[in-house]
C-alpha positions as CSV (number, residue, x, y, z in Angstrom):
1,X,0.0,0.0,0.1
2,X,1.5,3.3,-1.1
3,X,2.0,6.0,1.5
4,X,1.9,9.8,0.9
5,X,5.5,10.0,-0.2
6,X,4.9,7.3,-2.9
7,X,6.7,4.5,-0.8
8,X,5.2,1.4,0.7
9,X,3.2,1.7,4.0
10,X,4.3,-0.3,6.8
11,X,1.7,-3.1,7.7
12,X,2.0,-3.5,11.4
13,X,-0.3,-6.5,11.5
14,X,1.3,-8.5,8.6
15,X,-0.2,-9.3,5.3
16,X,-2.4,-11.8,3.6
17,X,-0.6,-15.0,2.6
18,X,-1.3,-18.6,1.8
19,X,-1.1,-21.3,4.0
20,X,1.9,-23.3,3.3
21,X,0.4,-26.3,4.7
22,X,-2.5,-26.5,2.5
23,X,-1.5,-28.8,-0.3
24,X,-4.1,-26.9,-2.7
25,X,-2.4,-23.6,-2.0
26,X,-5.7,-22.1,-1.7
27,X,-6.4,-21.3,2.0
28,X,-5.7,-17.8,3.0
29,X,-4.2,-16.5,6.3
30,X,-5.0,-13.1,7.2
31,X,-4.2,-10.5,10.0
32,X,-7.7,-9.7,11.8
33,X,-8.3,-7.1,14.3
34,X,-10.6,-7.3,17.4
35,X,-11.3,-3.8,18.6
36,X,-12.9,-3.0,21.8
37,X,-13.4,0.8,21.4
38,X,-15.0,1.4,24.9
39,X,-11.8,0.5,26.4
40,X,-9.7,1.8,23.9
41,X,-7.8,-1.6,23.1
42,X,-7.9,-4.3,20.7
43,X,-6.6,-7.9,20.1
44,X,-4.6,-8.7,16.9
45,X,-4.8,-12.1,15.5
46,X,-2.0,-11.9,12.9
47,X,-2.4,-15.5,11.5
48,X,-6.0,-16.2,11.2
49,X,-6.9,-19.1,8.7
50,X,-9.8,-18.2,6.6
51,X,-11.3,-21.7,7.6
52,X,-11.2,-21.2,11.3
53,X,-14.4,-20.6,13.2
54,X,-14.9,-17.3,15.2
55,X,-16.0,-19.5,18.1
56,X,-12.6,-21.2,18.1
57,X,-10.8,-17.9,18.2
58,X,-12.8,-16.2,20.8
59,X,-12.3,-19.3,22.8
60,X,-8.5,-18.5,22.9
61,X,-8.8,-14.9,23.5
62,X,-11.2,-15.1,26.1
63,X,-10.8,-18.6,27.5
64,X,-13.6,-20.0,29.5
65,X,-13.0,-19.9,33.4
66,X,-10.0,-17.9,32.8
67,X,-9.5,-14.5,34.8
68,X,-11.0,-11.6,32.8
69,X,-8.6,-9.2,30.9
70,X,-7.5,-6.3,33.3
71,X,-9.2,-3.8,31.1
72,X,-12.6,-5.6,31.3
73,X,-13.7,-3.7,34.6
74,X,-17.3,-4.8,34.1
75,X,-16.5,-8.3,33.0
76,X,-18.5,-8.1,29.8
77,X,-16.2,-10.0,27.7
78,X,-17.0,-13.5,28.2
79,X,-16.7,-16.0,25.5
80,X,-20.1,-17.4,25.5
81,X,-21.8,-13.9,25.2
82,X,-19.7,-12.1,22.5
83,X,-21.2,-10.9,19.5
84,X,-18.8,-10.4,16.4
85,X,-19.5,-8.0,13.7
86,X,-17.6,-7.2,10.5
87,X,-17.6,-4.0,8.4
88,X,-18.4,-4.7,4.7
89,X,-17.0,-2.9,1.7
90,X,-20.1,-0.4,1.9
91,X,-19.3,0.5,5.4
92,X,-22.3,-1.7,7.0
93,X,-22.1,-4.0,9.9
94,X,-22.6,-7.6,9.3
95,X,-23.3,-9.8,12.4
96,X,-21.0,-12.8,12.2
97,X,-22.2,-16.0,13.5
98,X,-20.1,-17.7,16.1
99,X,-19.9,-20.9,14.2
100,X,-19.0,-18.9,10.9
101,X,-15.6,-18.9,9.5
102,X,-13.7,-15.9,8.2
103,X,-14.3,-17.2,4.7
104,X,-18.2,-17.4,5.3
105,X,-17.9,-13.7,6.6
106,X,-16.3,-12.8,3.4
107,X,-19.0,-14.3,1.4
108,X,-21.6,-12.6,3.6
109,X,-23.1,-15.8,5.1
């Protein structure tokens, strides 16, 4: 991505790439940002396989039975109660089902 000076901008979260373990060479690995704007913090998953479900990722970020993150002063971020939204090209919000994969979200399913 070019910057104002014409050079390449640094991509702090990495870039999309194909999964080297996929024999078909067709599975993408993408960086994904989970923002928590009310707390001015976020989580970055730098290597999110497009076939991984959001429920699997949320269980890693917010493991059941684990202490809550220090920034979650109200204890609202509990794996089983989280809802994920994605921003579409048209700047709309798409509610992402917990069993959906990243690929499903891109397709709008």
